[in-house]
N, C-alpha and C positions, 0 to 999 in steps of 0.2 A: 285288661287294663292297659294304654299307652301312656307314654311319657313324652312329653312336649319336645320338640327338636330344640337342641341348642349344639355347638361345637362340641360342649364338654360332656353332653349325656350321647353323643356320636361317637364319641372316643371311649365313653365307659360301655357304651353297649359292647364295641368292638372287642374289649376287654373281659367281657361276661362272656362274650361266643368264643372266644382264643381259650379261655379256662375250663369251656366244656367240651373242646374239640381233642380227638386222637390222635396225637403228634405221630404216633408211630405209623399211621396211614400217611402222613405227609412224608416221613422220612422212607416208608417202603415205594411211595412214588416216585420221589427224586432218584431212588436206588435204581428201580425199572427204567427210569430214564436214562441214568449215566449207562445201565446194561447195554441197553438198544444203542447208545452213541457208541459205546466202545464194540460193540461186535459191527458196525458199520449199517446197521439197520436202518431204514425209514422210520420216521415219527410223523404221523399225520393227527390234525388237531381239525375238531368240527364243533358249531354250535349255532346257537338263533339269537338274533338281536345283540343283546350286550354281550353273550358267550361267545356270537361270532367274532366279535371285537376282540373279547380276551383271546380265541382261538388264535387269530392274526397275530395278535400283541406277543404271544408266546413266543410264534415261529419267528417272527420279526427280530425279537431278542437274541432267540437262541441261535438262531442262523449266523446273526454278525458277531455278538460277542463272542461268541465260545470260538468260533472261529478266529477270531481276533486274538484270543487269549490262548489258544493251542494249536493255532496253525491249520487244524483238522477241520475236514466237511463235517457238519452235523446233520445235514439229509432230512430237513423239517419240513413239511408240504401242510399250509393250512387249506382244507377244501373249502373255506369259506371265501378265498382270495381271487376265483377265477369265475368272474359274472357270466363269462360265456356257457361255461360247462354248467352252473347253476341254473341257468334259465332255460337251457337245452334241454336237461333233464328234467326241470320242472313243467316244460312246455310241453313235451314230447311224450313224458312218461307219467309223473308226478311228483310234486314237491316232496313228498316222502323219500323220492329216491334221489334227492339230490347229491347226497353224501356216498351212499352206498354206491352209485354207478360211477362216481369218481374211483372209488375203490379197486372197482372190478377191473377197472383198466392200469391201475398203478401199483396196487398193493401185492406184496409176496409174502410167502411164509415167514414168520418169525418177525414181521414188523410191528409196529406198535400204533395202535387207533385209540388217541385220547378224546374222550366225549365229555364237552362241557356241557352243563345244563343246570338251571337253580332247581326247578322242579324234577328232574330226571324224567320228564314223560314225555319230552318231543319226539314225533313219531320218526321224523328223519335222523335223528341222533339214534336213537333206539335202532331202526334197521340198519344203520354203519355197525353198530358194534353185535348185533346179528349176524351180519355177512363177515365181519373180521373175525369173528369166534368160529365160524361154520369154516373159515377157508385158513386156520392156522396161524393166525397174527394173536399177539396180545392186545387185552383190553384194558384201557383205565379210565373209570367214570370220575370226574371230577363234578361232584354234585351239591347242592342245597337241600333245605326242606327236609322231607324225610326220605330222601336218595330216589323216591319213586321208581318206575320199571328199572332204570338203569342200575341201582345199587346191585341187585340179585344178579343182573344180567351180564355186568362186566365180570371181568376176572381178578381185577382189582379195584380199589374205589378208595376216595378222598370224599369225607362227609363234612359239608360246613352245617353242624345242625340249629339251623335257623331259618324262619319262615320269613324273614325278612330279605327281598331281591336285592337290595342294595349291600346288606354286609356279606351275604353270598358272593356278588360278585367282585367285591373288596378283597376278598379273603382268597377267591380262585384266581385273580391277578397277583396277589402275595405269593402262591405256591409258584407261579411262573418264575417270579423273581428267585425263590429258593433255588430252584433249578439252576438258573443263572449262574448265581452266586456259588453253588456246589461245584459246578463243571468248569467254572472259570476261575476256581480256587480264589474266590475273593473272600476277603474278611468283611464284615461288618462294620460300618463305620458310625461311632457313636459320638456326634459332636455338638459340643455347648453344654457338656455334662462334666468336662473335667475338673 
């Protein structure tokens, strides 16, 4: 059964999904990123389509805002942002290698790879996690639906238990903001409710 779209129904759907999520997974994800930041490790993100935009958004916010708030280098790299590298790996090898290929040239043991996927089944994202796992990095899957192949593959995961891609993408973006708020020591500002 579907519910007709209205703005009110969209917010109600968000509230329903939020009430079914494991918030400990979100906190553990934030804590993992904080630990890698504190250790000076590189943090890579990857994804396709909307998840590629989310991967880029994470790194844009984290590199800029965390440095401004703390004076420390975040060392974030979005594997989605170098179109030359992406097209070279896709053309010369396979589109499935566009992220793992980049990790081979930049990732060190102890770094973190964050794989973002609504379905959890994107072959190039799965290959990146497989490579990272096999070469001593930590892996965090940020997924929706039932988690797909990434859920059991990644060492850590955050699952948005919804088969609505827009819900998943919205909440995946929210996770990025949770990380930024935490690492920047920002409070949540609630306006208009006083």
